[in-house]
Residue, then its C-alpha position, 0 to 999 in steps of 0.5 A: m028970377t035972374a039970367s045966372k040963376t038960369v045958367i046955374y039951374d041950366t047947368i044943375a040940370e044937365g049935370f044930372h041928366a048927365l048921370s042918369d045913364p049906368i055906363r056914364i055912372q060907371v065911367l065915373e067910378l073908373l075915374r074915381s081913382q085915377e085918370l085913365r085912357v079911353c082905350e083902357i076905359c073900353q077894357y074895364l067896361e068890355i064896350t067899343q070906343s064908338k060908344l064910349s065915345f058918345h058917353l064919354k062927350t056927354l060927360k065932358e061937355v056938362g063939365l063931369v070930365r076933363t082931358r089930358h093930351e100926352g102924345r097921341g094919347i088923351y087921359y080923362s080925369l074927373n073935374l071935382p068942382q063942378f062935383i061940388v057944385l051939382e052936390q050944392 
């Protein structure tokens, strides 16, 4: 097995591991229709910001979400190309 295939397999495994938590699935479902700030996601899911931050960090580390800074706010959205990698 080549080193590049190992990296791809690791990326896929990490992506599916990130999808194994119900809260992260709910976050992704919310982001399907629009980008949202952390406070908005917290309100929808009725969880604390500290708990959500852990899940957003996990999703961002595997590339499933991306961030955009605007003023003091951070907006989260889906990183659709990464979902294509997992789908393939």
